[in-house]
One Martini backbone bead per residue (centre of mass of N, CA, C, O) as a GRO file, in nm:
protein
  236
    1MET     BB    1  21.749  -1.114  10.889
    2GLY     BB    2  21.585  -1.318  11.057
    3ARG     BB    3  21.313  -1.262  10.915
    4ILE     BB    4  21.397  -1.348  10.630
    5PHE     BB    5  21.470  -1.639  10.704
    6GLU     BB    6  21.186  -1.723  10.802
    7VAL     BB    7  21.041  -1.672  10.536
    8ARG     BB    8  21.211  -1.862  10.362
    9LYS     BB    9  21.156  -2.117  10.527
   10ALA     BB   10  20.848  -2.117  10.494
   11THR     BB   11  20.850  -2.132  10.186
   12MET     BB   12  21.009  -2.396  10.162
   13PHE     BB   13  20.811  -2.575  10.323
   14ALA     BB   14  20.566  -2.522  10.140
   15ARG     BB   15  20.693  -2.645   9.887
   16TRP     BB   16  20.745  -2.926  10.002
   17ASP     BB   17  20.452  -2.988  10.079
   18LYS     BB   18  20.337  -2.969   9.792
   19MET     BB   19  20.519  -3.186   9.668
   20ALA     BB   20  20.437  -3.420   9.851
   21LYS     BB   21  20.139  -3.414   9.769
   22GLN     BB   22  20.183  -3.473   9.468
   23PHE     BB   23  20.327  -3.745   9.504
   24THR     BB   24  20.096  -3.887   9.653
   25ARG     BB   25  19.880  -3.855   9.438
   26ILE     BB   26  20.034  -4.006   9.209
   27GLY     BB   27  20.081  -4.269   9.361
   28LYS     BB   28  19.777  -4.341   9.369
   29GLU     BB   29  19.729  -4.334   9.064
   30ILE     BB   30  19.923  -4.563   9.002
   31ALA     BB   31  19.789  -4.783   9.170
   32MET     BB   32  19.515  -4.773   9.014
   33ALA     BB   33  19.628  -4.821   8.728
   34VAL     BB   34  19.761  -5.097   8.782
   35LYS     BB   35  19.506  -5.245   8.879
   36GLN     BB   36  19.342  -5.195   8.603
   37GLY     BB   37  19.612  -5.230   8.366
   38GLY     BB   38  19.886  -5.256   8.471
   39PRO     BB   39  20.258  -5.205   8.437
   40ASP     BB   40  20.219  -5.139   8.126
   41PRO     BB   41  20.219  -4.846   7.946
   42GLU     BB   42  20.155  -4.952   7.655
   43ASN     BB   43  19.868  -5.090   7.788
   44ASN     BB   44  19.835  -4.812   7.983
   45PRO     BB   45  19.707  -4.503   7.969
   46ALA     BB   46  19.687  -4.422   8.270
   47LEU     BB   47  19.990  -4.463   8.329
   48ARG     BB   48  20.097  -4.262   8.123
   49ARG     BB   49  19.964  -4.020   8.257
   50CYS     BB   50  20.118  -4.043   8.523
   51PHE     BB   51  20.398  -3.997   8.403
   52GLN     BB   52  20.345  -3.713   8.299
   53ASN     BB   53  20.270  -3.589   8.578
   54ALA     BB   54  20.535  -3.658   8.719
   55LYS     BB   55  20.713  -3.489   8.530
   56GLY     BB   56  20.562  -3.210   8.580
   57VAL     BB   57  20.662  -3.235   8.912
   58ASN     BB   58  20.943  -3.379   8.947
   59MET     BB   59  20.927  -3.681   8.987
   60PRO     BB   60  21.110  -3.923   9.073
   61LYS     BB   61  21.182  -4.221   8.929
   62ASP     BB   62  21.207  -4.395   9.192
   63ARG     BB   63  20.918  -4.324   9.293
   64VAL     BB   64  20.764  -4.442   9.059
   65GLU     BB   65  20.876  -4.733   9.080
   66ALA     BB   66  20.784  -4.776   9.374
   67ALA     BB   67  20.478  -4.749   9.318
   68ILE     BB   68  20.460  -4.995   9.132
   69LYS     BB   69  20.564  -5.210   9.330
   70ARG     BB   70  20.346  -5.165   9.544
   71ALA     BB   71  20.104  -5.233   9.348
   72MET     BB   72  20.231  -5.546   9.312
   73GLY     BB   73  20.234  -5.625   9.591
   74LYS     BB   74  20.125  -5.789   9.875
   75ASP     BB   75  20.107  -5.493  10.044
   76LYS     BB   76  19.896  -5.355   9.900
   77THR     BB   77  19.697  -5.072   9.839
   78ASP     BB   78  19.350  -5.023   9.826
   79TYR     BB   79  19.194  -4.788   9.630
   80GLU     BB   80  18.918  -4.561   9.656
   81GLU     BB   81  18.695  -4.382   9.463
   82ILE     BB   82  18.565  -4.072   9.602
   83VAL     BB   83  18.288  -3.843   9.580
   84TYR     BB   84  18.230  -3.521   9.712
   85GLU     BB   85  17.957  -3.302   9.817
   86GLY     BB   86  17.915  -2.934   9.851
   87TYR     BB   87  17.928  -2.641  10.070
   88ALA     BB   88  18.039  -2.349  10.100
   89PRO     BB   89  18.049  -2.060  10.183
   90HIS     BB   90  17.812  -1.866  10.008
   91GLY     BB   91  17.722  -2.107   9.796
   92VAL     BB   92  17.968  -2.280   9.717
   93ALA     BB   93  18.063  -2.522   9.511
   94VAL     BB   94  18.182  -2.863   9.598
   95MET     BB   95  18.442  -3.095   9.493
   96VAL     BB   96  18.570  -3.421   9.617
   97GLU     BB   97  18.852  -3.604   9.549
   98THR     BB   98  18.924  -3.946   9.638
   99ALA     BB   99  19.177  -4.174   9.792
  100THR     BB  100  19.092  -4.478   9.968
  101ASP     BB  101  19.124  -4.731  10.250
  102ASN     BB  102  18.899  -4.548  10.436
  103PRO     BB  103  18.587  -4.429  10.412
  104THR     BB  104  18.512  -4.362  10.706
  105ARG     BB  105  18.739  -4.161  10.754
  106THR     BB  106  18.697  -3.971  10.513
  107VAL     BB  107  18.405  -3.870  10.563
  108ALA     BB  108  18.463  -3.755  10.843
  109ASN     BB  109  18.680  -3.549  10.754
  110VAL     BB  110  18.521  -3.394  10.539
  111ARG     BB  111  18.292  -3.304  10.725
  112MET     BB  112  18.473  -3.149  10.923
  113HIS     BB  113  18.582  -2.940  10.725
  114PHE     BB  114  18.315  -2.812  10.655
  115ASN     BB  115  18.224  -2.738  10.945
  116LYS     BB  116  18.475  -2.564  11.035
  117GLU     BB  117  18.419  -2.359  10.762
  118GLY     BB  118  18.092  -2.325  10.712
  119GLY     BB  119  17.992  -2.578  10.579
  120SER     BB  120  17.843  -2.852  10.367
  121LEU     BB  121  17.763  -3.176  10.336
  122GLY     BB  122  17.642  -3.359  10.079
  123THR     BB  123  17.490  -3.526   9.835
  124SER     BB  124  17.463  -3.708   9.574
  125GLY     BB  125  17.407  -3.451   9.325
  126SER     BB  126  17.396  -3.158   9.460
  127VAL     BB  127  17.655  -3.031   9.253
  128GLY     BB  128  17.736  -3.183   8.987
  129PHE     BB  129  17.571  -3.001   8.775
  130THR     BB  130  17.793  -2.756   8.797
  131PHE     BB  131  17.975  -2.970   8.643
  132GLN     BB  132  18.220  -3.049   8.389
  133ARG     BB  133  18.354  -3.317   8.239
  134MET     BB  134  18.707  -3.307   8.154
  135GLY     BB  135  18.974  -3.277   7.945
  136GLU     BB  136  19.326  -3.189   8.035
  137PHE     BB  137  19.587  -3.012   7.864
  138LYS     BB  138  19.938  -2.936   7.910
  139ILE     BB  139  20.156  -2.722   7.721
  140LYS     BB  140  20.412  -2.600   7.569
  141ASN     BB  141  20.497  -2.260   7.450
  142GLU     BB  142  20.689  -2.379   7.183
  143GLY     BB  143  20.645  -2.309   6.863
  144VAL     BB  144  20.327  -2.247   6.870
  145ASN     BB  145  20.043  -2.251   6.667
  146LEU     BB  146  19.731  -2.207   6.771
  147GLU     BB  147  19.561  -2.219   6.507
  148ASP     BB  148  19.683  -2.477   6.388
  149LEU     BB  149  19.628  -2.663   6.629
  150GLU     BB  150  19.324  -2.633   6.631
  151LEU     BB  151  19.273  -2.757   6.349
  152GLU     BB  152  19.413  -3.036   6.409
  153LEU     BB  153  19.214  -3.103   6.681
  154ILE     BB  154  18.909  -3.105   6.614
  155ASP     BB  155  18.886  -3.425   6.534
  156SER     BB  156  18.981  -3.494   6.858
  157GLY     BB  157  18.777  -3.311   7.056
  158LEU     BB  158  18.795  -3.016   7.056
  159GLU     BB  159  18.680  -2.727   7.267
  160GLU     BB  160  18.947  -2.596   7.402
  161ILE     BB  161  19.183  -2.309   7.363
  162GLY     BB  162  19.473  -2.179   7.549
  163GLU     BB  163  19.602  -1.958   7.790
  164ASN     BB  164  19.762  -1.929   8.080
  165SER     BB  165  19.926  -1.762   8.342
  166GLU     BB  166  20.197  -1.954   8.266
  167GLY     BB  167  20.205  -1.992   7.936
  168GLN     BB  168  20.027  -2.225   7.878
  169ILE     BB  169  19.871  -2.472   7.699
  170VAL     BB  170  19.516  -2.528   7.689
  171ILE     BB  171  19.339  -2.840   7.659
  172ARG     BB  172  18.996  -2.927   7.579
  173THR     BB  173  18.769  -3.198   7.646
  174ALA     BB  174  18.570  -3.429   7.644
  175PHE     BB  175  18.554  -3.698   7.834
  176SER     BB  176  18.519  -3.906   7.581
  177GLU     BB  177  18.794  -3.763   7.428
  178PHE     BB  178  19.061  -3.816   7.579
  179GLY     BB  179  19.196  -4.047   7.412
  180HIS     BB  180  19.204  -3.903   7.138
  181MET     BB  181  19.383  -3.666   7.225
  182SER     BB  182  19.623  -3.825   7.330
  183LYS     BB  183  19.687  -3.954   7.054
  184ALA     BB  184  19.720  -3.693   6.886
  185LEU     BB  185  19.964  -3.583   7.043
  186GLU     BB  186  20.147  -3.828   7.010
  187GLU     BB  187  20.157  -3.818   6.691
  188ARG     BB  188  20.294  -3.511   6.721
  189GLY     BB  189  20.508  -3.513   6.963
  190ILE     BB  190  20.333  -3.428   7.219
  191VAL     BB  191  20.426  -3.353   7.553
  192PRO     BB  192  20.270  -3.327   7.829
  193ILE     BB  193  20.273  -3.189   8.140
  194SER     BB  194  19.957  -3.257   8.152
  195ALA     BB  195  19.692  -3.521   8.213
  196GLU     BB  196  19.344  -3.460   8.285
  197LEU     BB  197  19.067  -3.500   8.480
  198THR     BB  198  18.807  -3.259   8.502
  199ARG     BB  199  18.620  -2.978   8.661
  200ILE     BB  200  18.390  -2.751   8.516
  201PRO     BB  201  18.224  -2.478   8.569
  202THR     BB  202  17.909  -2.351   8.450
  203THR     BB  203  17.893  -2.182   8.715
  204THR     BB  204  17.939  -1.877   8.905
  205VAL     BB  205  18.070  -1.716   9.206
  206GLU     BB  206  18.064  -1.387   9.330
  207LEU     BB  207  18.298  -1.236   9.558
  208GLY     BB  208  18.435  -1.102   9.806
  209GLU     BB  209  18.726  -1.107   9.970
  210GLU     BB  210  18.626  -1.223  10.246
  211GLU     BB  211  18.443  -1.447  10.133
  212ALA     BB  212  18.659  -1.589   9.961
  213LYS     BB  213  18.838  -1.665  10.202
  214ASP     BB  214  18.643  -1.869  10.327
  215VAL     BB  215  18.656  -2.068  10.091
  216LEU     BB  216  18.973  -2.110  10.072
  217GLU     BB  217  19.002  -2.234  10.354
  218LEU     BB  218  18.852  -2.492  10.285
  219VAL     BB  219  19.019  -2.583  10.044
  220ASP     BB  220  19.286  -2.602  10.198
  221ARG     BB  221  19.195  -2.809  10.406
  222LEU     BB  222  19.126  -3.033  10.204
  223GLU     BB  223  19.409  -3.047  10.056
  224GLN     BB  224  19.558  -3.155  10.329
  225ASP     BB  225  19.432  -3.414  10.296
  226GLU     BB  226  19.545  -3.738  10.239
  227ASP     BB  227  19.273  -3.834  10.066
  228VAL     BB  228  19.299  -3.592   9.883
  229GLN     BB  229  19.325  -3.501   9.541
  230LYS     BB  230  19.073  -3.301   9.464
  231VAL     BB  231  18.948  -2.956   9.420
  232TYR     BB  232  18.629  -2.815   9.342
  233TYR     BB  233  18.504  -2.484   9.233
  234ASN     BB  234  18.267  -2.186   9.174
  235LEU     BB  235  18.462  -1.962   9.208
  236LYS     BB  236  18.547  -1.664   9.037
   0.00000   0.00000   0.00000
Protein backbone atom coordinates (compact mmCIF):
# COMPACT_ATOMS: atom_id res chain seq x y z
CA MET A 1 0.00 0.00 0.00
CA GLY A 2 2.83 2.34 0.95
CA ARG A 3 4.59 1.66 -2.37
CA ILE A 4 1.42 2.49 -4.34
CA PHE A 5 1.05 5.75 -2.40
CA GLU A 6 4.65 6.73 -3.17
CA VAL A 7 4.17 6.04 -6.88
CA ARG A 8 0.95 8.07 -6.95
CA LYS A 9 2.60 10.92 -5.08
CA ALA A 10 5.55 10.93 -7.49
CA THR A 11 3.17 10.96 -10.46
CA MET A 12 1.19 13.82 -8.94
CA PHE A 13 4.32 15.89 -8.30
CA ALA A 14 5.53 15.23 -11.86
CA ARG A 15 2.17 16.45 -13.20
CA TRP A 16 2.33 19.59 -11.04
CA ASP A 17 5.90 20.25 -12.15
CA LYS A 18 4.93 19.95 -15.81
CA MET A 19 1.95 22.26 -15.28
CA ALA A 20 4.09 24.83 -13.48
CA LYS A 21 6.59 24.75 -16.35
CA GLN A 22 3.79 25.30 -18.89
CA PHE A 23 2.41 28.24 -16.90
CA THR A 24 5.88 29.81 -16.66
CA ARG A 25 6.46 29.38 -20.40
CA ILE A 26 3.14 30.99 -21.31
CA GLY A 27 3.69 33.76 -18.76
CA LYS A 28 6.92 34.70 -20.56
CA GLU A 29 5.17 34.53 -23.93
CA ILE A 30 2.50 36.90 -22.60
CA ALA A 31 5.18 39.31 -21.36
CA MET A 32 6.89 39.36 -24.76
CA ALA A 33 3.58 39.69 -26.63
CA VAL A 34 2.48 42.64 -24.46
CA LYS A 35 5.85 44.34 -24.93
CA GLN A 36 5.64 43.99 -28.71
CA GLY A 37 1.94 44.71 -29.31
CA GLY A 38 0.32 46.07 -26.16
CA PRO A 39 -2.20 44.59 -23.68
CA ASP A 40 -5.29 44.63 -25.91
CA PRO A 41 -5.81 41.18 -27.48
CA GLU A 42 -8.13 42.66 -30.11
CA ASN A 43 -5.16 44.50 -31.60
CA ASN A 44 -2.48 41.99 -30.66
CA PRO A 45 -2.65 38.61 -32.47
CA ALA A 46 0.35 37.27 -30.53
CA LEU A 47 -1.44 37.94 -27.24
CA ARG A 48 -4.60 36.25 -28.53
CA ARG A 49 -2.48 33.22 -29.34
CA CYS A 50 -1.10 33.25 -25.79
CA PHE A 51 -4.65 33.29 -24.43
CA GLN A 52 -5.55 30.25 -26.54
CA ASN A 53 -2.51 28.36 -25.34
CA ALA A 54 -3.19 29.32 -21.73
CA LYS A 55 -6.70 27.95 -22.05
CA GLY A 56 -5.34 24.77 -23.65
CA VAL A 57 -3.26 23.95 -20.55
CA ASN A 58 -5.95 25.12 -18.09
CA MET A 59 -3.93 28.10 -16.89
CA PRO A 60 -6.14 30.00 -14.40
CA LYS A 61 -7.52 33.32 -15.61
CA ASP A 62 -6.08 35.18 -12.62
CA ARG A 63 -2.58 33.97 -13.53
CA VAL A 64 -3.03 35.18 -17.09
CA GLU A 65 -4.21 38.59 -15.86
CA ALA A 66 -1.31 38.75 -13.40
CA ALA A 67 1.16 38.06 -16.22
CA ILE A 68 -0.30 40.96 -18.24
CA LYS A 69 -0.09 43.32 -15.25
CA ARG A 70 3.54 42.33 -14.63
CA ALA A 71 4.34 42.96 -18.29
CA MET A 72 2.91 46.49 -17.99
CA GLY A 73 4.34 47.32 -14.56
CA LYS A 74 7.36 49.39 -13.63
CA ASP A 75 9.23 46.33 -12.40
CA LYS A 76 8.57 44.30 -15.55
CA THR A 77 11.16 41.79 -16.71
CA ASP A 78 12.35 42.21 -20.28
CA TYR A 79 12.83 38.82 -21.89
CA GLU A 80 15.00 38.24 -24.92
CA GLU A 81 14.31 35.38 -27.30
CA ILE A 82 17.47 33.43 -28.14
CA VAL A 83 17.72 30.16 -30.08
CA TYR A 84 20.61 27.76 -29.48
CA GLU A 85 21.64 24.92 -31.77
CA GLY A 86 23.65 21.80 -31.12
CA TYR A 87 23.93 18.06 -31.24
CA ALA A 88 22.70 15.46 -28.80
CA PRO A 89 24.58 12.15 -28.52
CA HIS A 90 24.61 9.98 -31.68
CA GLY A 91 24.37 12.95 -34.05
CA VAL A 92 20.80 14.04 -33.31
CA ALA A 93 20.20 17.73 -34.14
CA VAL A 94 18.71 19.86 -31.36
CA MET A 95 17.30 23.40 -31.33
CA VAL A 96 16.56 25.15 -28.04
CA GLU A 97 14.28 28.20 -27.86
CA THR A 98 14.80 30.33 -24.76
CA ALA A 99 13.31 33.48 -23.22
CA THR A 100 15.80 35.06 -20.86
CA ASP A 101 16.58 38.21 -18.90
CA ASN A 102 20.21 37.11 -18.58
CA PRO A 103 21.75 35.69 -21.80
CA THR A 104 25.11 35.08 -20.11
CA ARG A 105 23.49 32.77 -17.57
CA THR A 106 21.36 31.06 -20.17
CA VAL A 107 24.12 30.19 -22.64
CA ALA A 108 26.29 28.87 -19.80
CA ASN A 109 23.47 26.65 -18.55
CA VAL A 110 22.53 25.39 -22.03
CA ARG A 111 26.17 24.55 -22.78
CA MET A 112 26.43 22.73 -19.43
CA HIS A 113 23.32 20.64 -20.21
CA PHE A 114 24.75 19.59 -23.58
CA ASN A 115 28.12 18.72 -22.08
CA LYS A 116 26.68 16.80 -19.12
CA GLU A 117 24.66 14.53 -21.40
CA GLY A 118 27.35 13.88 -24.02
CA GLY A 119 26.19 16.44 -26.57
CA SER A 120 27.75 19.63 -27.90
CA LEU A 121 26.50 23.18 -28.28
CA GLY A 122 27.01 24.44 -31.82
CA THR A 123 27.07 27.81 -33.54
CA SER A 124 24.13 29.64 -35.09
CA GLY A 125 23.11 27.86 -38.30
CA SER A 126 24.84 24.60 -37.45
CA VAL A 127 21.60 22.57 -37.40
CA GLY A 128 18.91 25.11 -38.27
CA PHE A 129 18.76 23.86 -41.86
CA THR A 130 17.51 20.51 -40.51
CA PHE A 131 14.23 22.09 -39.35
CA GLN A 132 11.39 23.87 -41.14
CA ARG A 133 9.63 26.71 -39.30
CA MET A 134 5.87 26.16 -39.44
CA GLY A 135 2.66 27.25 -37.81
CA GLU A 136 0.81 24.50 -35.96
CA PHE A 137 -2.78 24.54 -34.72
CA LYS A 138 -4.43 21.81 -32.67
CA ILE A 139 -8.22 21.64 -32.58
CA LYS A 140 -10.76 19.30 -31.04
CA ASN A 141 -11.92 16.48 -33.28
CA GLU A 142 -15.60 16.89 -32.51
CA GLY A 143 -18.01 16.72 -35.44
CA VAL A 144 -15.27 17.71 -37.89
CA ASN A 145 -15.15 16.29 -41.40
CA LEU A 146 -11.42 16.22 -42.13
CA GLU A 147 -11.80 16.23 -45.93
CA ASP A 148 -14.21 19.17 -45.91
CA LEU A 149 -12.03 21.15 -43.52
CA GLU A 150 -8.99 20.48 -45.68
CA LEU A 151 -10.74 21.89 -48.75
CA GLU A 152 -11.91 24.94 -46.81
CA LEU A 153 -8.45 25.78 -45.52
CA ILE A 154 -6.31 25.20 -48.63
CA ASP A 155 -6.56 28.86 -49.66
CA SER A 156 -5.50 29.93 -46.15
CA GLY A 157 -2.07 28.35 -46.39
CA LEU A 158 -2.79 24.78 -45.32
CA GLU A 159 0.16 22.44 -45.88
CA GLU A 160 -0.63 19.46 -43.64
CA ILE A 161 -3.67 18.19 -41.75
CA GLY A 162 -4.21 15.00 -39.77
CA GLU A 163 -4.80 13.47 -36.35
CA ASN A 164 -2.24 13.07 -33.58
CA SER A 165 -1.99 10.29 -30.99
CA GLU A 166 -4.32 12.21 -28.66
CA GLY A 167 -7.13 12.29 -31.21
CA GLN A 168 -6.73 16.01 -31.91
CA ILE A 169 -6.69 17.47 -35.40
CA VAL A 170 -3.31 19.02 -36.23
CA ILE A 171 -3.15 21.74 -38.90
CA ARG A 172 0.18 23.00 -40.20
CA THR A 173 0.98 26.00 -42.34
CA ALA A 174 4.11 27.69 -43.65
CA PHE A 175 5.62 30.14 -41.17
CA SER A 176 4.51 33.09 -43.33
CA GLU A 177 0.90 31.85 -43.44
CA PHE A 178 0.38 31.58 -39.69
CA GLY A 179 -1.71 34.77 -39.48
CA HIS A 180 -3.88 33.80 -42.46
CA MET A 181 -4.69 30.42 -40.95
CA SER A 182 -5.41 31.93 -37.55
CA LYS A 183 -7.89 34.32 -39.15
CA ALA A 184 -9.48 31.54 -41.23
CA LEU A 185 -10.13 29.40 -38.16
CA GLU A 186 -11.48 32.40 -36.27
CA GLU A 187 -13.91 33.19 -39.10
CA ARG A 188 -15.21 29.62 -38.92
CA GLY A 189 -15.73 29.81 -35.17
CA ILE A 190 -12.99 27.25 -34.52
CA VAL A 191 -11.11 27.93 -31.29
CA PRO A 192 -7.77 26.07 -31.30
CA ILE A 193 -6.57 24.14 -28.26
CA SER A 194 -3.16 25.59 -29.09
CA ALA A 195 -1.67 27.77 -31.81
CA GLU A 196 2.10 27.88 -32.01
CA LEU A 197 5.08 28.43 -34.24
CA THR A 198 7.03 25.20 -34.30
CA ARG A 199 10.06 23.60 -35.96
CA ILE A 200 9.53 20.38 -37.92
CA PRO A 201 12.60 18.26 -38.81
CA THR A 202 13.07 17.74 -42.53
CA THR A 203 15.22 14.65 -41.93
CA THR A 204 15.23 12.29 -38.95
CA VAL A 205 17.71 10.00 -37.21
CA GLU A 206 16.61 6.51 -36.20
CA LEU A 207 18.29 5.03 -33.12
CA GLY A 208 18.02 1.96 -30.93
CA GLU A 209 16.29 2.10 -27.55
CA GLU A 210 19.41 2.72 -25.46
CA GLU A 211 20.81 5.36 -27.82
CA ALA A 212 17.42 7.11 -28.00
CA LYS A 213 17.37 7.17 -24.19
CA ASP A 214 20.66 9.12 -24.23
CA VAL A 215 19.07 11.75 -26.48
CA LEU A 216 15.86 12.03 -24.45
CA GLU A 217 17.83 12.48 -21.23
CA LEU A 218 19.42 15.59 -22.74
CA VAL A 219 16.04 16.83 -23.98
CA ASP A 220 14.51 16.33 -20.54
CA ARG A 221 17.41 18.14 -18.88
CA LEU A 222 17.04 21.09 -21.24
CA GLU A 223 13.28 21.26 -20.77
CA GLN A 224 13.72 21.52 -16.99
CA ASP A 225 15.80 24.71 -17.34
CA GLU A 226 13.80 27.77 -16.31
CA ASP A 227 14.98 29.80 -19.33
CA VAL A 228 14.07 27.16 -21.91
CA GLN A 229 10.75 27.53 -23.70
CA LYS A 230 10.85 24.68 -26.22
CA VAL A 231 13.22 21.97 -27.40
CA TYR A 232 13.12 20.47 -30.90
CA TYR A 233 15.10 17.47 -32.13
CA ASN A 234 15.17 15.18 -35.16
CA LEU A 235 15.10 11.81 -33.44
CA LYS A 236 12.65 9.59 -35.32
